[in-house]
N, C-alpha and C positions, 0 to 999 in steps of 0.2 A: 385680110390680115388685121389684127387689132391695132397695129401701130399706124397711125395716119400721118404724123409728122415727126421728124427727128433731125436734129442738127447738133454738132459739136463745136465748141470754141476751146481755146487754150489760153490760160493766164499764168504767167510766171513772174514772181517778184521776190526779191530778197530784201531783208530789212535794211534800210538806208539806201536802197538802190531804186532806180526808176523801173516801173513795170513793163512787161512785154506782153501785150495783148494780141493774140492772132484770132482773127474772126473768119469763120468759114463763109464763103460767098453763096453757097446754096445748100439745100437740105440733103441729107445722106439718102442714097437709094435704099429702097425696100428690098432686102435680100435675106437669105438664111443666116448670114453672119450677124446682121443687125438684130434679128429676131432672137438668136442664141445669146448674144451679149445682153439685150434687154431682159430676158428671162432671168438671167443670173443676177443682174443688178436689182431688178424688182424683188426676186425672192430674198436677197440679202437685206435690202432696204426694209422690206415688211416684216423681217424677224429681228431687227436690231433691238436689243433691250433698251438702248438709249432713246428710243422714239418718244417724242412729245406730241400730244394731240391737243388741238384747240381750234380757234377760228380767227378771223380777222379782228384786230383790236378795234373796237367800235369808238375808241377815244381819238383815233387818228382820222384826219379829214381825207387824206389821200394816201393810198397804199399802191406801190408800183405794180405788184403781182395782180392785184385785183383790177387795176385800170388797164394793164396790158392784155390780161386774159379776156376782159370785156371787149376790147378792141379786136382781138383775134376771133372771137365768136361772131362778130359782125362781119369780118372778112378774113378767111382763113389764109389768104395770101400774105397776110401781115406776120405770119409766124416768124420768119427769119428776122424781120425788123424788130419784133418784140423781144427776141432772144439777144439781139445786138444791143438794144437799149439796156436790157437787164445786165449784160456783161460790162457795159461801160459804167454803170452805176456801182457795181461791185469793184471794178477797177479803181474808180475815184475814191471809194470808201477805204480800200486798202492802202492807196497812196496817201490819203489825208492822215490816216491813223498809223501809218508806218507798219503795216502788216506784211505777212509773207505767205506765199502759196506757189505751187508748181503743179497744177492739175488741169484736167480736161473737164469742162462743163458740158454735160450731155442734156439736152432738152428734148422731152418726148411727150407726145400726145397719144394716149391709148384710147381707143374707142371700141367698146364691146358690149353687146346687148343694149345699145342706145345709152350707155354710160360713157361720159368722157372723163379722163383722168389726166391731169398734168404732173409730169415728174421733172425735177431737176436732180440729176446725179452728178456729184462732184467726185471724180475718180483720179486716183493716182497710179502711177506705173511702177512696177518693180523691174529692177534691172538684173540680168543674169549673164553669166558666161556660158557659151555652148560652142559646139563644133559645127562648121558649115559643111557643104558637100565636098569641099576640098580638104576636109579634116584640119582646118585652121581654126584657131580660137577666135570667136567673135562675140560681140555684145548682142544680147536679145532682151526684149522688153515684153512685159505682159501686164494687162489691166488687173489691178487689185480690186476684186470684188468682195473683199473681206472687211477687216476691222477699220481701214482708213476710209471707207465709203461714208459719204454724208450727203445732205441735200434736202429737197422739199418734195412735198406731194399735195396736190389740191384735187379733191373730188369735186369737179365742176358741178355735176348734177345736184349733189347734196348742198353745195354752196347756194345754188339757185333756188332750190325747193325748200331748203331747211336752214335758212340763214343764221339761226342761233345754235346750229349743231356743231359737232366736232368734225369739220370737213377738211381741216388742214393738219398736215403731219410734218414735223421737223426732226431731222436727225442732225444734231449739231456736230461739227468737227471736233476731234479730240485734240486738246492742247493748243487750240488756235482761237483765241478769244476775239481777235480782230475780225477774222473771217466769220465767226459765230455771230458777232454783232452785226455784221453786214447782211447776213442771211435773215436775222431777226428783223432787220429795218426794211429790206426790200420786200419781205413776205408779209409784214405787218402782223406777225405771229402774236396772238394774245389769247386770253381766256383759257389758260392751260388747265386741263383736266387733272385732278389728283387721282390717277388710277389706282395707286396702291391703297388709298383710303377707301375708295368705293368697292374695290375688290375684297378688302378685309371685311367690310360690313356685309357685302354679298355673301361670302363664305360663311360668316357667322350665322347668317340667316339660313343658309343651306343646312348647317349643323342643327339649328333649332327645328327646322321643318323635318329633318330626317328622324327626329325623335317620334314622330307620328307614324313611322314605318316599321313594320316588324323587324326586330333586331337582326335576323339572319339575312335580310335584304338591304340593310342600311349601307353596307360597303359597297355593294353593286350600284345602288342609287348614286352614291357619291362619286364613284369611278365614272359613271355615265355623264354626270355633270361636268367633271373635270375634263374628260375626253372632248366633249363638245367645245368647252371653253378653250382648250389648247388648239383645237382645230380652227376656231375663229381667230385666235391671237396670231397664229401662224400666218393667216391671210391678211392681218392687219384689219380685220373687220370686228364689229361689235357683237356681243352675245345678245340676241334677241330673245328675251324671256318667254314670250308666248311660244316661239318655234322650239326653244329648249324644253318647254313643258310637255310638248307633243312627243318628244323623243323618250320621255320617262314613262315606264310602265307602272300601272298599279297605284297611281296617285290621283288626287282631286285636282285636275288641272286649273280650274278657276281659283281654288284656294291657294295653289302654288303661286300663281301670277300675283294674287292679291298680297300674299305675305312676302314675296321677294321684291316686288317693285318698290315698296316704301324705302328700301335701301339705295335706290337711285335718285340722285338730286333732279328736281324739276321734271319728273316724269308725268306728264299730263296727257299727251296725245298717244294714240296707237303707234304712230311711226317713231316715237321716242321711248318705247318701252324696251330699252336695251342699255348695255353697259359695256364700256371698253375695259378689258381685264388687264392686269399687271402680271407679266410673266413671272417675276420673282415671287410675288405673293402666291401664285398657283403652285410653284415649286415648293414653297414652304408648307403649303397645305397638304401636299401628298407625300412629302419626305421630311424626315428629321435629318439634320446634318450639323456637324461641328468639327472643328479642328484646332489644334495647337501646334507647337513646334514638333512634337514627336507622334501625334496621333491625328487621323482623319477618319471620320466615321459618318456614313450615310445609309439610311434604311427607310423604306417605305412605311408610312404611318400604319398601314394595315398589318404590319408585322408586330406592333406593340401589343403585349399581352397575348400573342400567339406564338411567335418564336423568339421574341425578345421581351424581357421583363425589367422594369425599372423599379428599384427600391429607392424611394425618395429619402427615407431616413438615413440609409447607409450610403446614398449617393453612388449606387453601383448598378450596372447592367448585366443581366444574365442572358447569354445568347445561346440559343439551341438551333439545330438544323444548320450548322455552319456550312457555307458554300464549299463545294468540292475542291475547287482550286485553292482556297484558303486552307482547307484541311490538308491537302497535300503538302503545302509549304510548311505548316506547322509540324507534320510528321516527319518530314525530311530534316527540319532543323533540330528536332528532339533527337533524332537518330544520330545526327551529326555530332551534337553536343555529348551524347551518352557514350559514344565511341572514341571521343577525344581523350 
């Protein structure tokens, strides 16, 4: 199993109230329920648009996460004590700054193919009403793996082998500045990467390089680039430029790498020939979209000058090959109006 250690604690605190910290005394057992929950939390975490990537702040002399993970690597029996210390520091921070929270803190070590990754998932529960076996109404709870999920991720191998790299991921909590500050403090998160800027430059260079490709193959070339980027982004992994180049047919691989790499900051070593892409920037590259009070419109960029034509002077769009579902709605509406 890829999960080698997992434990959960609970912290609840209201504003102007004392906290209630419940610490589990032992690690959770390794079973199918644990694996199912971890998979759901991991997939949700790795696809959150709010993810921030960086590394430990080199201006700080001591960072709790770095110190405790180092201790754990020397003695894996210290996992529980590491998480307990982590929780007490967060508890003290929320108490000192009068914050609030009511969540479970799930600490996980994943080990797969000799790669160790640390996760901290901060999860909230949703409350529902349901019927029990006696057909009586009762309260039921479920873990929210969606929008309220926040936490930390540390790629331990990258941290040890590439200390200046983006090995630390932070998903900040929504609307909870005190908890967000506490996570930044215990994780020592710093050196944040501007993914939007680097992705924009990367895509501009892809456009420039595509001009060297026959016009009838340019769209296919761009789609393959975007598909690869989207697959990597969905796994919270970087786009490795040499690997990307090998998946593209009919191009000069060395030239592609040469011309794309300058758009990545501080790319000097082979292991750093990659870029973390921004999901929003990828979407804008493959789709045009806009909306106001009464109109919402989205279409793929490859439809421009194919099925959709823009007249800049008249500020109008001409749409051909209307989707069947929309055509039926329009025809039904016209028929209804004309018969009224």
